[in-house]
C-alpha positions in Angstrom: 58.1 32.2 15.8 58.3 36.0 15.7 61.1 37.5 13.8 64.2 38.4 15.6 64.6 42.1 16.3 68.1 43.1 17.4 66.9 46.4 18.7 64.2 44.8 20.9 66.8 42.4 22.1 69.1 45.3 23.1 66.3 47.1 25.0 65.6 43.7 26.7 69.1 43.9 28.3 67.8 46.5 30.7 67.3 45.3 34.3 63.4 45.4 34.9 64.1 46.0 38.5 65.4 49.4 37.7 62.7 50.4 35.4 60.5 53.3 36.7 56.9 53.5 35.9 55.1 57.0 36.1 52.7 57.2 39.0 49.8 57.6 36.7 50.6 54.4 34.9 50.8 52.6 38.2 47.4 53.9 39.2 45.9 52.9 35.7 47.4 49.4 36.1 45.9 49.0 39.8 42.6 50.2 38.6 42.8 47.8 35.6 43.6 44.9 37.6 41.0 45.8 40.2 38.3 45.9 37.3 39.5 42.5 36.1 39.1 41.2 39.8 35.6 42.3 40.0 34.8 40.1 36.8 35.7 37.0 38.7 32.9 35.3 40.5 33.0 34.2 44.1 33.3 30.5 43.9 35.5 27.8 45.4 38.2 27.6 42.6 38.0 29.7 39.6 38.1 33.0 41.5 40.6 36.0 41.5 42.8 34.4 44.0 43.3 31.4 41.6 43.9 33.9 38.7 46.5 35.5 40.9 48.4 32.3 41.6 48.2 31.2 37.8 49.6 34.8 37.0 52.5 34.5 39.4 53.3 31.0 38.1 53.4 32.2 34.6 55.8 35.0 35.5 58.1 32.5 37.3 57.9 30.0 34.3 58.8 32.8 32.0 61.8 33.8 34.1 63.0 30.3 34.2 63.2 29.7 30.4 66.5 28.1 30.0 69.2 29.1 27.6 70.9 26.6 25.4 74.1 25.0 27.0 75.7 24.4 23.4 76.2 28.0 22.5 79.6 29.1 22.3 79.0 32.5 24.3 82.9 33.3 24.3 83.3 33.5 20.4 79.9 34.9 19.2 79.1 38.5 18.9 76.2 39.9 21.0 73.6 40.1 18.0 74.4 36.3 17.1 74.0 35.2 20.8 70.7 37.1 21.0 69.4 35.7 17.7 70.3 32.1 18.9 68.5 32.6 22.2 65.5 34.0 20.4 65.4 31.0 18.1 65.9 28.5 21.0 63.1 30.0 23.1 60.7 30.5 20.3 61.0 34.3 20.5 59.6 34.4 24.1 62.8 35.8 25.9 63.3 38.5 23.2 59.8 39.7 22.7 58.3 41.7 25.5 54.8 41.7 23.9 54.9 37.9 23.8 55.7 38.0 27.5 53.0 40.5 28.3 50.4 38.4 26.4 51.3 35.3 28.4 50.9 37.1 31.7 47.8 39.0 30.8 46.1 35.8 29.4 46.9 34.2 32.8 45.4 37.2 34.6 42.1 36.9 32.7 41.9 33.2 31.9 38.8 32.6 34.0 37.0 36.0 33.8 33.2 35.5 33.6 31.8 38.7 32.1 
């Protein structure tokens, strides 16, 4: 379990839909994913289409991590709530690097160099 980091949790509150990536970063990501796709072989199942499905499934699963129902959200301060959520979800909801690692692993899980 990664240690709780209040600063990271505060940054996590940003709406990812409003985050803007620089055009150069978008291009680099596209090129990187294209290079990963090229490492997959053309076979009936463990191909890049399968990797894409697994990646989107991991993204969906990460977005559906449930928060505990027994937390008193009304009477706790923001840091305590964030710390509780961090512990309940094993740090996945408050650690962007952990989320990235899960998604990246899904993308490359069947690469055959």
